[in-house]
LUMMIKE-939592 format. One record per residue (C-alpha): x, y, z. Coordinates in pm, whole numbers, padded with zeros to 5 digits, always signed. Example, Ala and Ser with C-alpha at 12.3 -4.5 7.8 and 13.67 -1.06 7.14 Angstrom:
REM residues 2
+01230-00450+00780 +01367-00106+00714 
***
This chain:
REM residues 284
-04003-08685-05253 -03623-08730-05295 -03494-09088-05291 -03146-09131-05198 -02901-09432-05181 -02603-09164-05080 -02382-09362-04816 -02451-09068-04559 -02821-09155-04528 -02938-09261-04187 -03098-09615-04105 -03354-09670-03851 -03126-09827-03613 -02858-09611-03609 -02776-09381-03291 -02506-09127-03150 -02394-09067-02815 -02493-08742-02697 -02168-08727-02451 -01973-08390-02587 -02260-08295-02815 -02352-07906-02785 -02603-07751-02959 -02601-07375-03031 -02971-07237-03031 -02983-06888-03249 -03349-06717-03207 -03437-06344-03116 -03716-06474-02885 -03644-06589-02546 -03915-06807-02517 -03808-07010-02815 -03446-07031-02686 -03589-07115-02303 -03816-07390-02456 -03556-07544-02704 -03293-07517-02415 -03519-07733-02157 -03589-07973-02422 -03292-08063-02562 -03107-08047-02209 -03420-08283-02128 -03296-08489-02422 -02922-08514-02272 -02749-08253-02511 -02556-07961-02391 -02655-07614-02542 -02579-07245-02580 -02764-06977-02718 -02711-06639-02926 -03010-06395-02961 -02886-06244-03294 -02674-06353-03613 -02382-06162-03499 -02398-06313-03162 -02425-06657-03343 -02111-06606-03533 -01887-06520-03259 -02014-06799-03055 -01911-07038-03343 -01561-06837-03373 -01520-06878-02986 -01597-07246-02976 -01734-07453-03259 -02067-07658-03171 -02182-07978-03252 -02473-07840-03453 -02643-07504-03486 -03039-07435-03491 -03080-07137-03656 -03377-06868-03677 -03430-06729-04009 -03549-06375-03959 -03349-06160-03680 -03247-05814-03631 -02931-05710-03836 -02765-06029-03966 -03025-06290-04084 -03033-06634-04066 -02943-06695-04418 -02643-06470-04411 -02492-06646-04072 -02537-06988-04289 -02398-06857-04564 -02087-06715-04388 -02030-07025-04222 -02091-07269-04466 -01837-07088-04712 -01556-07157-04442 -01371-07458-04438 -01340-07443-04094 -01715-07412-04022 -01853-07555-04314 -01917-07923-04167 -02127-07791-03856 -02460-07915-03944 -02739-07631-03951 -03096-07674-03893 -03307-07360-04004 -03636-07304-03760 -03824-07046-03878 -04203-06930-03935 -04163-06844-04308 -04345-07148-04470 -04260-07019-04822 -04137-07247-05096 -03889-06985-05208 -03768-06937-04856 -03727-07327-04812 -03520-07326-05114 -03310-07022-05058 -03231-07181-04683 -03079-07512-04855 -02911-07291-05113 -02714-07122-04819 -02626-07446-04712 -02849-07548-04444 -02896-07912-04392 -03247-07917-04304 -03562-07655-04270 -03824-07690-04040 -04111-07442-03987 -04273-07321-03681 -04467-07431-03484 -04256-07736-03522 -04320-08071-03406 -04042-08190-03137 -04020-08519-03261 -03952-08386-03618 -03664-08150-03459 -03504-08409-03258 -03521-08673-03551 -03340-08389-03784 -03102-08343-03476 -02982-08720-03483 -02981-08722-03840 -02773-08469-03920 -02522-08564-03616 -02486-08925-03771 -02420-08774-04101 -02135-08556-03966 -01978-08818-03805 -01975-09027-04112 -01820-08745-04292 -01558-08702-04055 -01478-09067-04031 -01428-09043-04424 -01184-08769-04445 -00874-08815-04646 -00999-09121-04782 -01102-09235-05156 -01502-09255-05145 -01832-09250-05385 -02186-09139-05360 -02494-09182-05560 -02854-09023-05540 -03171-09008-05721 -03358-08653-05744 -03682-08529-05844 -03833-08164-05974 -03909-08063-05604 -03545-07917-05545 -03510-08118-05233 -03194-08235-05400 -03052-07900-05230 -02980-08122-04911 -02780-08397-05083 -02571-08099-05278 -02501-07965-04945 -02393-08280-04798 -02128-08351-05091 -02011-07978-05039 -01959-08062-04697 -01759-08373-04785 -01569-08210-05037 -01432-07975-04764 -01339-08221-04568 -01181-08470-04802 -01016-08233-05062 -00742-07968-05040 -00951-07735-05261 -00953-07398-05123 -01271-07188-05033 -01282-07013-05371 -01241-07335-05550 -01530-07523-05354 -01801-07229-05417 -01716-07222-05793 -01763-07614-05780 -02064-07554-05601 -02210-07316-05876 -02106-07581-06133 -02298-07836-05942 -02610-07634-05905 -02611-07519-06253 -02599-07881-06376 -02847-07987-06175 -03074-07701-06240 -03022-07781-06630 -03122-08142-06586 -03430-08064-06381 -03583-07813-06531 -03467-07842-06885 -03388-08225-06916 -03695-08348-06732 -03870-08057-06760 -03991-08037-06427 -04169-08380-06477 -04214-08543-06141 -04229-08887-06272 -03880-08830-06425 -03570-08882-06192 -03218-08721-06213 -02934-08958-06140 -02618-08799-05952 -02287-08970-05899 -02015-08844-05707 -01629-09033-05718 -01324-08865-05541 -00997-09001-05642 -00660-08902-05521 -00599-08691-05809 -00949-08589-05930 -01320-08523-05818 -01565-08652-06060 -01948-08580-06055 -02193-08741-06317 -02556-08606-06381 -02791-08799-06591 -03166-08700-06660 -03452-08898-06814 -03527-08638-07073 -03487-08630-07489 -03114-08476-07443 -03016-08196-07642 -02741-08102-07910 -02476-07964-07700 -02260-07889-08031 -02535-07613-08102 -02501-07389-07793 -02389-07079-07909 -02093-06911-07772 -02194-06649-07514 -01885-06445-07538 -01919-06354-07873 -02065-06002-08001 -02389-06151-08153 -02443-06358-07843 -02358-06152-07555 -02720-06081-07425 -02833-06461-07509 -02862-06629-07161 -02854-06984-07343 -02509-07173-07309 -02380-06902-07040 -02386-07173-06778 -02208-07424-06972 -01950-07154-07054 -01887-07073-06691 -01861-07431-06598 -01615-07529-06850 -01409-07218-06725 -01429-07324-06362 -01369-07695-06416 -01090-07903-06573 -01320-08136-06784 -01677-08080-06880 -01825-08327-07106 -02157-08458-07245 -02258-08792-07361 -02358-08822-07714 -02765-08795-07648 -02691-08475-07419 -02832-08638-07118 -02564-08705-06920 -02302-08435-06816 -01960-08509-06633 -01773-08275-06414 -01409-08328-06339 -01186-08113-06118 -00820-08218-06067 -00666-08237-05733 -00332-08121-05637 -00129-08343-05409 
***
């Protein structure tokens, strides 16, 4: 379970007005669309629907919804592809996406989160779970809009179960809204963030569920700073071989660090090798 004190978390007392909130339901099963439409409209939400991925993209381009409930397995463009396309575009990245699918596998869940989904709920689903997720995502989205253009910080702790990807997605959404980084730069930044977290979780903490990884995010006027620290033994980062040399070209060790140093303006470790700092300068 992920323990988070990130300032986009939702308290039990927070609510959001449903006035003007429109939810796009994307599923290739008419029965699911009908059931969700009735349920959500009974709760006071407006709804639209799409029967496939291409129709979903067209619906979003025509009029941005407040939130998307997205089926994973559809003919043509899959839910994974729809989510990935939307989450890599500045205009659409802030829209919360809840994946709703019959696929219960861990790999599918991780893939869904890695392409930017804000939550992943399996069928048959609990209605209260879905409604709670919708409200949580709408509240987080509102908070991020309110923080656009201001300096901010966030901190959270993660374990080795990969649920930290939800927090990564929240950070990427925030970066889209709060910086002038290009879409390409944000994709590069997301790669670096995931690479550093995977190193910390898999190599630093050794996938030990009792060890935490600490992540802090600081946005200043001129730079974006991410610090990631694990509870492992550390490593000698100076001994990591240069993967661009002929003798190391096939060795995967050090490749991630090399790419991070190319994408970011500054990358450095603490003396013990348990904490990495990533810095991206911002152009005024």
